C-alpha positions in Angstrom: 0.7 -0.5 0.2 1.4 3.0 -1.0 1.9 6.3 1.5 -0.7 9.6 0.9 1.4 13.0 -0.6 2.7 14.3 2.5 0.0 17.7 2.5 1.6 21.1 4.2 -0.1 21.9 6.6 -1.8 25.3 6.4 -1.8 28.4 9.0 -2.9 28.3 12.2 -6.6 30.2 12.3 -6.7 33.2 14.9 -7.2 32.5 18.6 -10.7 34.4 17.6 -11.5 32.9 14.9 -10.5 29.7 16.5 -13.1 30.3 19.3 -15.5 31.2 17.0 -15.5 28.2 15.8 -15.4 25.8 18.8 -18.5 28.4 19.0 -20.5 27.2 16.4 -20.1 30.3 15.0 -19.4 28.5 10.6 -17.2 30.5 8.4 -15.4 33.0 10.7 -16.3 36.6 11.5 -16.5 39.1 9.2 -14.3 42.6 9.7 -18.4 43.8 9.4 -19.5 41.6 12.3 -16.7 42.5 14.2 -16.7 45.7 14.1 -20.4 45.9 14.9 -19.8 43.7 18.1 -17.9 46.3 19.0 -20.5 48.8 20.4 -24.4 49.7 21.1 -23.1 47.7 24.6 -25.3 49.8 27.6 -22.9 50.1 31.2 -23.4 47.4 33.7 -21.1 48.4 35.7 -22.3 48.5 39.1 -21.4 50.7 41.6 -23.8 50.1 45.0 -22.3 46.9 45.8 -21.8 46.2 49.4 -19.3 43.6 50.4 -20.2 39.9 50.8 -21.5 39.2 54.3 -18.4 37.0 55.3 -16.6 39.7 54.2 -14.8 40.2 57.8 -14.4 36.8 58.5 -12.4 35.7 55.8 -10.2 39.0 56.7 -9.6 37.5 59.9 -8.8 34.1 59.1 -5.8 35.7 56.3 -4.4 37.7 59.1 -4.4 34.4 61.1 -3.4 32.2 58.0 -0.4 35.9 57.6 0.7 35.2 61.4 1.6 31.4 61.5 3.8 32.0 57.4 5.7 35.8 57.8 7.9 36.4 55.4 6.9 33.7 52.9 4.9 33.9 49.4 1.1 31.9 49.6 -0.4 31.2 46.6 -4.1 29.8 47.2 -5.8 29.1 43.8 -9.9 28.6 43.2 -9.0 25.9 40.6 -9.5 25.6 36.6 -13.0 23.8 35.6 -12.3 20.0 34.8 -13.3 18.1 31.7 -16.5 15.8 31.5 -16.2 14.8 28.0 -14.4 16.0 25.6 -15.4 19.7 25.4 -17.4 19.5 28.1 -16.7 20.5 31.6 -18.1 19.5 35.4 -19.8 22.1 36.7 -17.4 24.6 38.1 -16.4 24.3 42.4 -13.9 26.0 43.9 -11.6 25.0 46.2 -12.9 25.4 50.0 -9.7 27.1 51.3 -9.7 29.3 48.8 -13.3 30.3 49.9 -12.5 30.5 53.6 -9.9 32.6 52.8 -11.9 35.4 50.6 -15.8 34.3 49.5 -15.0 33.9 45.8 -16.0 31.4 44.2 -14.7 32.2 41.0 -12.5 29.9 38.2 -8.9 30.5 37.3 -8.7 32.2 40.8 -5.6 32.6 42.9 -5.2 34.4 46.2 -1.4 35.8 46.7 -0.4 36.5 50.2 2.8 38.7 49.5 5.2 39.5 52.3 5.8 42.0 53.8 7.2 44.5 56.8 4.2 44.1 59.3 2.7 40.9 57.5 0.9 39.9 54.4 -0.5 41.9 51.6 -3.7 39.8 50.2 -4.7 40.4 46.9 -6.7 38.4 44.6 -6.1 37.3 41.0 -9.0 37.5 39.5 -10.2 37.2 35.7 -11.5 40.6 34.8 -14.4 41.3 32.6 -14.5 39.8 28.7 -13.8 42.6 26.4 -16.0 44.2 24.3 -13.6 46.0 21.8 -11.8 42.7 21.4 -14.5 40.8 20.4 -13.5 38.1 23.7 -16.6 38.1 25.5 -18.9 36.3 21.7 -15.4 34.5 20.3 -13.7 33.2 23.7 -15.7 29.9 24.8 -15.8 31.3 28.1 -17.2 35.3 26.9 -19.8 36.5 28.9 -22.3 35.5 26.2 -21.7 32.2 26.6 -21.2 31.7 30.5 -23.1 34.5 32.0 -21.2 38.2 32.9 -17.9 38.1 35.0 -17.2 40.8 37.8 -15.4 43.7 36.4 -12.2 43.8 38.8 -13.8 46.7 40.5 -17.0 45.0 41.3 -14.7 42.7 43.5 -13.1 44.5 44.7 -15.7 46.2 47.0 -17.4 42.6 47.2 -14.4 41.2 48.7 -12.4 43.8 50.8 -9.4 42.9 49.1 -7.2 44.5 46.6 -8.2 42.6 42.9 -5.7 42.0 39.9 -5.8 40.7 36.9 -5.0 37.6 36.9 -3.3 36.8 33.3 -0.4 38.6 34.8 0.1 36.8 37.7 2.1 34.4 36.2 5.1 37.3 35.5 4.5 38.5 39.8 5.4 35.1 40.4 8.5 34.8 38.7 9.5 38.5 40.4 9.0 37.4 43.3 12.4 36.6 45.9 11.9 34.5 48.9 10.5 31.8 50.1 6.5 30.3 48.7 4.2 28.2 49.8 1.3 27.0 47.4 -2.0 25.4 48.1 -1.6 22.7 45.3 -3.9 20.4 43.2 -5.7 23.4 41.8 -3.8 25.5 39.2 -1.4 23.7 36.7 -0.6 26.8 35.5 0.4 28.3 38.8 2.3 25.1 39.3 4.2 25.8 36.5 4.9 29.3 37.1 6.6 28.3 40.5 8.2 24.9 39.3 11.5 24.8 40.7 10.3 27.6 44.0 8.3 25.2 46.2 8.6 21.9 47.6 6.7 18.8 48.8 7.2 18.7 52.4 6.1 22.7 53.4 3.4 22.6 50.7 1.9 19.6 53.1 2.5 21.8 56.3 1.2 24.6 54.3 -2.5 22.6 53.4 -2.1 20.9 56.8 -2.6 24.1 58.4 -5.3 25.6 55.8 -7.2 22.5 56.9 -7.0 22.7 61.2 -8.1 26.5 60.7 -11.6 25.6 59.7 -12.1 22.7 62.7 -14.1 25.6 64.9 -16.5 27.5 62.2 -17.3 31.3 63.4 -20.6 32.3 63.5 -20.7 33.0 59.2 -20.0 29.5 59.3 -22.6 29.1 62.1 -25.4 29.9 60.4 -25.3 29.0 56.6 -24.8 25.6 58.5 -28.1 25.8 59.9 -29.7 27.3 56.5 -27.9 23.7 55.1 -29.7 21.7 57.5 -33.0 23.2 57.5 -33.2 22.9 53.2 -32.2 19.4 54.0 -34.6 19.1 56.2 -37.4 20.4 53.8 -35.6 17.7 50.3 -36.3 14.9 53.2 -40.4 16.1 53.1 -40.0 16.4 49.0 -39.0 12.4 49.2 -41.4 11.4 51.3 -44.2 13.1 49.6 -43.0 10.8 46.4 -42.6 7.6 47.8 -44.9 4.6 46.8 -46.4 2.8 49.2 -48.4 1.0 46.0 -45.3 0.4 43.5 -42.0 1.3 43.3 -40.2 4.1 43.4 -37.3 4.8 41.3 -34.2 5.6 43.3 -33.4 8.1 41.3 -36.6 9.6 41.2 -35.6 9.9 45.0 -32.2 11.2 44.1 -33.7 14.0 41.5 -36.4 15.3 44.1 -33.5 16.0 46.6 -31.3 17.6 43.8 -34.3 19.7 43.1 -34.6 21.5 46.1 -31.0 21.9 46.9 -30.9 23.8 43.5 -33.8 26.1 44.7 -32.2 26.6 48.4 -29.2 26.1 47.7 -25.8 25.6 45.1 -26.0 21.8 44.3 -25.9 18.9 46.9 -22.8 18.5 49.1 -22.3 15.2 47.9 -23.5 12.7 45.7 -26.5 11.7 46.9 -27.5 7.8 48.8 -30.7 6.7 47.4 -30.7 2.8 48.8 -33.4 1.1 49.4 -33.9 -2.8 50.2 -30.3 -4.8 50.1 -29.1 -1.4 48.6 -28.6 0.8 51.8 -26.1 -1.9 53.5 -23.9 -0.4 50.5 -21.9 2.5 52.7 -21.8 4.5 49.8 -24.6 3.6 47.1 -24.4 5.8 44.8 -25.3 4.6 42.2 -29.8 5.1 41.9 -30.3 2.7 40.3 -32.6 0.2 42.4 -36.5 0.3 43.1 -37.7 1.3 46.4 -40.2 -1.0 47.4 -42.8 -1.3 50.0 -42.0 -3.7 52.7 -38.0 -2.3 52.1 -36.2 0.2 54.5 -35.4 3.7 52.3 -31.8 4.7 53.5 -31.4 8.2 52.0 -28.0 10.1 52.6 -28.1 13.9 51.1 -26.9 17.3 51.9 -28.0 20.4 51.0 -24.9 23.0 50.0 -25.5 26.7 50.7 -25.0 29.3 47.7 -21.8 30.2 50.4 -21.3 26.2 49.4 -21.8 25.2 52.9 -23.2 21.5 53.5 -25.4 19.3 55.5 -25.0 16.3 55.9 -28.4 14.3 57.3 -29.3 10.7 56.6 -32.3 8.8 58.1 -34.0 5.3 57.2 -37.5 4.9 57.0 -40.0 2.1 55.8 -41.4 3.0 52.6 -44.4 1.2 53.4 -45.0 3.8 56.0 -45.0 1.3 59.1 -41.5 -0.9 60.5 -41.6 -4.4 60.5 -40.7 -6.2 64.0 -37.4 -6.7 63.2 -36.7 -3.4 61.4 -38.2 -1.6 63.7 -35.5 -3.5 66.5 -32.3 -3.0 63.8 -33.8 0.8 64.0 -34.3 0.5 68.0 -30.7 0.0 68.6 -29.1 2.2 65.7 -30.8 5.4 68.0 -29.2 4.2 70.8 -26.4 4.4 69.1 -26.5 7.6 67.9 -28.4 8.7 71.6 -25.1 7.6 73.0 -22.7 8.8 70.1 -24.7 12.7 70.5 -24.1 12.5 74.3 -20.2 12.9 74.3 -20.1 15.4 72.6 -19.2 18.7 74.1 -16.5 20.5 74.8 -13.2 19.1 76.5 -14.0 15.7 75.6 -12.2 13.3 73.1 -12.9 13.7 69.0 -13.1 9.4 69.4 -15.5 9.3 72.8 -18.9 9.5 70.8 -17.7 7.1 68.2 -15.9 4.8 71.4 -19.7 5.2 73.0 -21.6 4.8 70.1 -19.5 1.7 69.3 -20.3 0.3 72.3 -24.1 0.5 72.2 -23.9 -1.3 69.0 -21.7 -3.7 70.6 -24.0 -4.8 73.2 -27.0 -5.5 71.1 -25.2 -7.3 68.8 -24.1 -9.3 72.1 -27.3 -9.8 73.1 -29.0 -10.8 69.7 -26.1 -13.9 69.7 -24.7 -12.0 66.6 -21.1 -12.7 68.3 -21.3 -15.7 70.6 -19.0 -16.6 73.1 -17.9 -13.3 73.5 -18.7 -11.1 76.6 -19.4 -7.0 75.2 -16.1 -6.2 77.1 -14.1 -8.7 75.1 -16.6 -8.0 71.3 -15.6 -4.3 71.9 -11.9 -4.4 72.8 -11.7 -6.9 69.1 -13.7 -4.9 67.4 -16.0 -7.6 66.5 -18.9 -5.7 66.4 -17.5 -3.9 62.9 -18.6 -6.6 60.5 -21.6 -5.3 61.0 -21.0 -1.5 61.6 -18.2 -0.8 59.0 -16.9 3.0 59.5 -15.7 5.4 61.8 -19.5 7.1 63.0 -18.9 11.0 62.1 -17.0 13.8 60.8 -16.3 17.4 60.8 -18.0 19.2 58.9 -17.7 23.1 57.3 -17.2 23.7 53.3 -16.6 20.5 52.2 -19.1 17.6 54.0 -15.9 15.1 55.1 -14.2 19.1 56.6 -10.6 19.5 57.6 -9.9 15.7 56.5 -5.7 17.3 56.3 -5.5 18.8 59.5 -3.1 17.9 62.4 -4.4 14.1 63.9 -3.4 15.5 67.3 -6.0 18.7 66.9 -8.5 16.5 64.8 -9.1 12.8 65.4 -6.5 12.4 68.8 -7.6 16.2 69.7 -10.3 18.0 72.2 -13.5 19.0 70.9 -14.0 22.8 71.6 -17.5 24.3 71.0 -18.0 26.0 67.7 -17.0 22.2 66.3 -19.6 20.9 63.9 -19.4 17.1 63.5 -21.6 14.6 62.5 -22.6 11.4 64.3 -23.7 8.5 62.3 -23.3 5.3 63.6 -25.3 2.0 61.1 -26.1 -1.4 61.2 -25.6 -3.2 57.7 -26.2 -6.8 57.4 -25.4 -7.4 54.0 -27.3 -9.5 51.9 -24.7 -13.1 51.6 -23.6 -12.7 54.8 -24.6 -16.5 56.1 -23.3 -15.6 59.6 -26.9 -13.7 60.4 -30.2 -15.7 60.1 -30.9 -15.1 56.9 -34.2 -12.6 57.7 -31.6 -10.0 58.6 -29.9 -10.8 55.5 -30.4 -7.3 53.4 -30.7 -5.0 56.5 -29.3 -1.8 56.7 -30.2 1.3 59.1 -28.2 3.9 59.3 -29.7 7.5 61.4 -27.3 10.4 60.7 -27.5 14.5 63.0 -25.5 17.3 62.3 -24.0 18.5 66.2 -23.4 21.3 66.8 -20.2 21.3 69.8 -21.1 24.2 71.9 -20.2 25.8 75.6 -22.8 23.7 77.1 -23.4 20.6 75.6 -24.3 20.8 72.0 -27.4 20.7 69.9 -28.5 19.2 66.9 -28.9 21.2 63.5 -31.3 19.2 62.1 -33.1 18.4 64.7 -35.7 18.9 62.4 -36.1 15.6 60.7 -37.7 13.1 63.5 -35.7 10.0 64.2 -37.5 7.4 67.1 -39.3 4.8 65.1 -42.5 6.2 66.2 -42.1 9.9 65.0 -41.1 8.7 62.0 -43.9 6.7 61.5 -46.4 9.5 62.2 -44.4 11.5 60.0 -44.9 9.8 56.6 -48.0 9.4 57.7 -48.5 12.9 57.7 -46.8 14.1 54.8 -48.6 11.4 52.3 -52.1 13.0 54.1 
């Protein structure tokens, strides 16, 4: 087979024309149209903006960060869009550390703390409004016509309460900077390339760890947002309970979609993939396929949370009988999990070890499993010491909550899992029992039953507050709740 004759490549089209073609402006752009698109646009600059409600808090947070790393250049990107498939991206969600320090949610943005003689000067580097003169606003696939209006740098300065510069000049500024640099890695490849050779893994990991630990204790703004997230989540659970079929199956994806609608109406999104697990699916800890059916007689385990417009998320689980009433065995398992949750919540208080609530809940579950004869030949103390209950309880009993559903995950171990609870911390308490459908070590009637009950708990000065208490928890209250919602 002969080789085809080599063809000389055509010169690459100008960027404006390439973008125009990508966006369906076939045939390129005539000079007349390009000129026409620069004219006749109203001035939409907003001059009456006030700072974001969290701006005072973000300033205090940046001051805390500055005090920890004096004399060092600190770089915190928001991140870049991620490709979902071919030429489409996932919806953008900025890095939690960037949001915590700025209140901003822009993509491709970078917060830089430049060292000064008495601390740092914080500057947000952002994309300005797309230019009406060079055609960017309509020929660039991220221009204003395509993605929506961006704030101007002046508008962002008013909103964020800090100087804002054009991020497109940042690489050159970083190249000129001297002295030590710390970078929050993994969010912006361009920033990492600009700082190549200037940063190293160990200092950057220390930086990430400190940023994560800063978020352990929530301020009043964060607690207020988490209250709203829990209230909206409760309304989403009510939406789901209203559509559960008592005579015919309800698709798990309908359940997922019903909750998602509430999350989008009242907030930004769901805070994590909704778990709408019916029947034996409830024994899979992270069941997000949601491709089954919730049938009358099944239990439905719904684990879901609304993420607010400020990106704080609730994380709540309820397990309910689809038919409206628990069977005797379902109620037996449910009440054991509820007792464990009550013990765990009671252990949440300032000065308590973080692990106390987990140990209290797990010991209670162990007591029930031993009493049911599922751990033969062992006392409660022996079974608990050996962790034998974990065949059916599986996971830890909770985690910190905030901007991330598993908040503060990179914080120092001695401050988090081996630390002490303080007023202002918010955590989940979520024990569960999961009898796998193929588990031959339990009687057949237990197999396929999964129950989890989860609430979001604020540590207060004298104990705790259940932020998601609007949703019923006792078996009787759950049945009455379902009856009231179904008329």
